[in-house]
N, C-alpha and C positions, 0 to 999 in steps of 0.2 A: 408393675405397670408395663403395658405394651404401648408403644407409640409408632405411628406410621404416617408418612406423608401421602395424602390422598390426591392422586392426579386424575384429571378429568378423563383421560383416555382409558382409565381402568374400570369404568363403570358401565352398567347396562343403560343404553339410551336409544330411543327412536324418535323420529319426528324432528322438527326444527330446533336448532340450538343457536348459540351465539355465533359470531363471525369467524371463530377459529383462531383469533389472536392469542398471544401468550397468556397463560393463566395468571391471574393476579391473586395475591394472598387475600383470603376471605376476612381476615382480621378478627376471627372468632376462634376461641378455644373449644374444640369439639370433644365431648367426653361421653363415653358409653360404659356399659358394664357387661359382665357375663350373664346373659339371659337369652339362651337359644330358644327358638330359631331366629329371634329378632336381632340379637347382637351377641357376638362371641369371638374368641380367638380361634381362627382356623388352624388347619394342620400345619401351616407355615408360620403360625404365630401372628398373622396379620388379622385385623378385624374383618369379620364376615357376618352374614346374616341378612334377613329381609330389610330391617331398618337401615343397616349399613349400606346396602345397595340403593335404598331410597335416598339417603343422604348423599351418596356419591353421585346419584343422578341429578340431584338438585345442584350440587357444585358444578357438574358438567354443564348444565344449562346456564349457570351464572358465569361460566368461564373463570372459575375460581379454584383454588387449592387450599387445603388446611391440614394441620396435624390432628390426628384422631387418637385419643388415648382411651385405654381400657383401665378403669379404676374400680375399686370396691364401691358399691352403690353409695354408702353413706359419705365417703370422701368426695365422690363426684357431685352428690346432691349439695353438700356444704359449699363446694366451689361455685356451683351454679347459683345458689342463693346469694353468695357474696359478690360474684362478678369480679372484674368487669368483663364484658363481652364473652360470656360463656354460653354454650348450648349443650344441654344434657339430653340424651335419648337412650332408650325409649322410656318416657315418663308417663305414669298414669295421671290423667287430668282429673283431679278431685276438688271438692269444694274448699278444703283447707289449703290447697296449693294454688287456687285460681288466681289470687292477687299477688302471688310471689314471683310469677314468671310472665313472659309473653309467649304465646303458644303458636306452633305451626303443626298442622296435622288434620285429621288423625293419620298415623302411619301404620297402625295395626290395632288389634284388640286381644285381650286375654282374660282368662277367668281366674277367680280365687277358689281354691279347692283345699279342704282339710284332708290330710292323709294320716293314716295310722299304720302300724306294723300289722301285717297279715297275721291273724290268729290272736291279736291282742284282746279281742272281745269288746273293743270300744265301738259303740254305736252312737251316732250324733244325729239329732233331728232339729236342733235349734242352736243359736249362739249361746243361750243360757246353759245348755247342756255342755257346750264346748268349754265354758268357763270352769266347769267342775270336772273335766275329763283328764286333767293333768297339764304338764308344761307343754307349751307350743313354741316350736322354733320358727322364726320368721326373719327375713332379711332386715337388718337395722335401717330405719329411716325410709324403707320402701312404702309404697301406697298400702300394701297389706299390713305392715306394721302400724301405720297411722290409723288404718281401719280398726284394728284391734284396740288401740288406745282410745279412739273415739267411742268405742262401745264398752269402755270400762273394763277391759281384760287386765288382770294383774298377773296371770300365769304365762308370762312371755319370756322366752330366752332369745334375745336378739343375736343374729349371726352376721358375718360379713358377706356371705354368699349363700345362694340356694344349695350349692354342693355341701357346704358346711352344715346347713340346716338338715339336709337329708342324712348326712353322717351322724348327726346328733340323734336323729330319730332312730336310726338303725342300731346305734350303740346304747340305746336306752337312756340317753341324757334327757330326751324329751319324749312325750307320749304322742304328740301330733306335730305335723309340719304344715304350715299354711303355704302351699305351693301353687302350681298351675298345671292343668292338663296339657298346656301348650308345650311344656318342656320337662315334665317330671321324668319321662322315660329317657330323655337325653342326659339328664343329670345322673340317673341311675347307671346308664351305660358308661359314662365318663368315670364314675366312681367304682365300677366293677360290682355293682349291686344288682342282684336279680330283681327285675321289675315285679315279679310275683311276690316279693318279700314285703311289699307295702301296698296299701289299697286306699282308694278314695272313699271317705266316709261321709263327706258333706260338701256339696257344691254351694258356694256362697253367692258370688255375683260376677258380672262381666264388666270390665273397665277398658276404655279406649286408651291407646298409647299415642303420645305426641313427642315433638321436639320442644323442650322447654328452654327458652332463652332468658338469660338474666335480665332483670328489669331495666338495666341501663342501656340495653341494646337499642339502637335507633329504630323507630317504627318503620322507616322505609326499608331497613334491612329485613325485618320480620315479614313485611309485605312482599318483598321480592322472593323470599324463600317460600311463602305460601303460594304465590303465583306460579313458581316453578313446580311445586308439588301438584297444584291443580292441573297444570299442563301435562304432567306425567299421567295423571288420572284420565285426562281428556283423550290423550292419544293412545292409551292402552299399555304404556310402559309399566305403570303401577300394578295393573292386573297381571302382567307377565311376571313381575317379581313375586307377587303373592302366590301364583301358581308354582313357581320355581321352588318355593319353600313350603308349599301345601298349607298355607295359612289362610287362604281366602275361600269364598264359597264356590269358586269355579267361574268359568266363562259365562258372562251374562248372555242370555238368549234374547234376541231382538223380537219384540212383539210384532206380529204380522199385520194386524189390522185393528181398526176401531179401538184405539187405546182409551179414548174418552169413555166409551161405553163399558169397557172392561174395568176402568177405574170406578165408575159408578156402581157396578155390580159388587166390586170389592168393598167399597165404602158401606153399602147396605149390609153386606155380610159381616163386616167387622163390627159395626154398631150393634147389629142384632145379637151377635155372639157375646159381645162385652156386656150389653145391657141385660141380656138373659142371665148371664153368669152372676152379675152383681145383684140383679133384682130378685133372683131366686133366694139368695142369702138374706136380703133385706126383708122379703115377705115372710120368710121363716122366723126371723127375729121379731117382727111385729107381732106374730102370734105368741112367741115364747115370753116376751117381756111382761105379759099380763098373767102368766101362769103362776101358781103358788110357789113353785120351785124357784123361779127367778125373783119373784117378789120377796122371797125370804132374804135375798142378798147374802145367802150362805153358799160359799163355793162348793161345799160337799154336795149340795142339792143341784147346783148349776152345772158342775163338771160333767155328769153323765149325759146331759142334753147336748153340750158342745162336742163331746166325744163322738156322738152319733153323727152330728153335722160334719165333723172333720173326716170321718170315715167315708162319707158320701161325697165330700169335696176335698180330695187330698191335695189339691193345688191352692190351699189357703190355710192359714193359721188362725184358729178361733180363739177368742179371749173374752174375759170379763174384767171390767175395771171398776174400782171404787171411786167415789167423788174426789179423793185426794190424789188420783192419778196412779196409784199402785194397781197392779193388775196380775191376773192369773192366766196361764195357758194350760191346755190339756197335757201338753208334753212336759212342762216345767213346774206346774203348780204356781206358787207365788214367785214372781220374777224379781230381779234386782233393779230393773229399769222403772221409769215413771213416764206417764203420758201427759203431764201437765203442760209441757213445753210444745206439744203438738198443736199445730194451727187449728185443727178441727175440734180439739177437745173442749175449749170454752163454749163453743156453740152447742155441742151436745149436752154439756152440763146445763145450758140454758133451756134445754128441752127440744132442740132441733135434731133432726137426723142428718147424717153425713154420708154421702155415697160418692166415692171416686177421688178423694184426696190422695195424692201420691206421696208416699214416704218410703224411706229405707227402714225396714222393720228392726226395732230394737231386739226382738226375739230371734229372728232368723237371719238378719243381715241382708235379706233379699229386697229387691224393688217390689213394692206392693201398692195396691189400691185399697183404701179403707172403706168398709161398711160399718157404720156405728149407729146404734139405736139406743136412746135413753130408756132407762127403767124408771118409771114414775110411780110414786106411791104417796097418796095424800098431797097431791099437787107439788111434790118435790122430787127432784131427780136423785135417786138413791144408788144408781149404778149405771153402767154402760155395757151393753152386749156388742161385741165387735168381731170383725173378721178382717184379716189382711190377705188379700188375694194376690197371688204371685204373678207379676206382670211379665217376667221373662218367659214363663210357661205360656201365657196368653199370646205373647209375641210369636213363639214357636208355632202355635196353632195357625196364626195368620200367614206365616211364611208359605203354608201349603195352599192358601186361598188366593194370594195375590200373585198375579202373573210374573213370570221371570222377566227381569229387567226393570220392574217397577220398584219403587220404594214406598214405605208407608210410615206414618207416625200419628200420634194423637197428643194433644196439648191439654192439660187439665186447667181448672179454674185459677190455679195459682201460677200459671204460665211455666209449668214444668212438662217435659216430655213424659207422658204416661206410657206410651208405647213407641217403639222405633225399630225399624228393620235392622239397624245397627244397635244391638242391645246395650252396648256401652254408653249410649246416649240417654237411656231411660233415667229419669230423675234429674236430668240436667236442666237448670234454669235457663230459659231462652234469653234472659237478659244478658247472658254472656256472649250472645251473638250480636255483632255490631248492627245497630239499628240503621246505619247508613249503607250497609251491604245489600246486595240484591236479595239475598235470602232473608235478611232482617226486615226489609221492606215488605216482602211477600208474607212473612209471619204477621206483620201488623195488619195487612189486608185480611188474613185468615181470622185473626182475633177480633176484627172489627165487623165481621159479617157472620150470619148464621150458616150460610152456604154459598157456594160459588166456585170460581176457578181463578187461577193466577199463574204466573210464570216467573222463573227466577234462575239465576246461575248459582251453583254451589259445588264445591269440590272439583272444579274443572269441568262440570257438566251443565247443560242447559235443560231445564225441566218445565213441563206443564203439570199443573196440579189441580185436582178437584178436591173440595172439602165440604164437610157437612157436620152439624152439631148434634150430639146425642141429647135427646130430651131428658134422659135420666141423670147423667153425670155432668152435662155441660161441656164435655170434652169436644174439642175440634178434631175430627178425624180427617186425615189427609192421605191421599194416594197420588203419587207423582210418577211421571214417566219421562224418558229422554225425548227431547223435541224431535229427534230424527227417527223416533219409533214409527 
């Protein structure tokens, strides 16, 4: 364990702060782990990294000091769940953790990536394939570990640290490591491992990182921390820290003129691109479901048809489901997962189509939008033709179309983010956003109207937003820009 007293004068800060009086004890036990570039022990043994600088900046603005400890993740996580008055960072904010903590952030984002030894011959194109590829090393209790357990992986070897996970991979104790591209090279360098000795074989998803406070922490403490973080984002301190560690998208370019017109253009382009992508699959399926091959309900007849579609639409996973929820994919054949618990599935079994429901795919682990069409024979649904369209890839497409300095997102019919310029927000239920906050009130306005404009404060910035509803998916598409643009 490494412990250090964090003093306000030792952090990066700009803009207004408190009155400079003596620092008071924060009354919070601050715990982090070895997870560069966000948090790690520096050359002098002291905590360093992007998230550490952010936490120091918050303490500085609050005129406070605190002991900061570096612990193995599982030990720190257990302490934060138990409390009292513990803050753990950087923690992935996931559905299973949502009610275990009070959250401040986001402070960063990172991705989940499966790595294999170079030359191992392992190739993975789905989570189902990963379940059969051998043992996977992953940090015990980490969001990645929880992700594997949620998806019914049994081939898991938990480790105390990512460095240990990488060592296990390279010494053949495991066949895969669920790491992150944000720090895989850093861990290799620390361990004296040639980065060319292992390779990424499957990118899974992106998750945002937060400061997780134990549930007993007073709400006013959490609010003050969030306000201080928002102020850092508002005055440019946060962006300076991101650039220092090369973890952000770079300096935001100010829009020169007509932001409302640019937002409208971006909205139309986003809706057209999304609807065209989903509608193309939907129209193809409407034709296929009446063909003899699909009407046979025999996977050996259906698989060649879906294989052609997947070759033409590589950013989607195609599938065929039986009425009992079991399903097949071109990549995996019959999978071990089941679709009966999916919110859209009962409606499709009742004979309705579903276009645009947002789920995290059982097959790939990616954020996806569903296209599902029932196969009907003799007035009964005998199967379902489906596709899971990758939303992270669609988001990347829109980054090129939306002006610099703008943000964008879309909300599906179940009130989840279907798209978001911060990809870690995709699939997040907006009910986790306080309805009394400025952003929460704006979201209610957006959900209550087909189109229009609104304004709100979020993450330390003030935004104007234009929104419009897709006629196909019912998604509310939003493009927002800083008020001072």
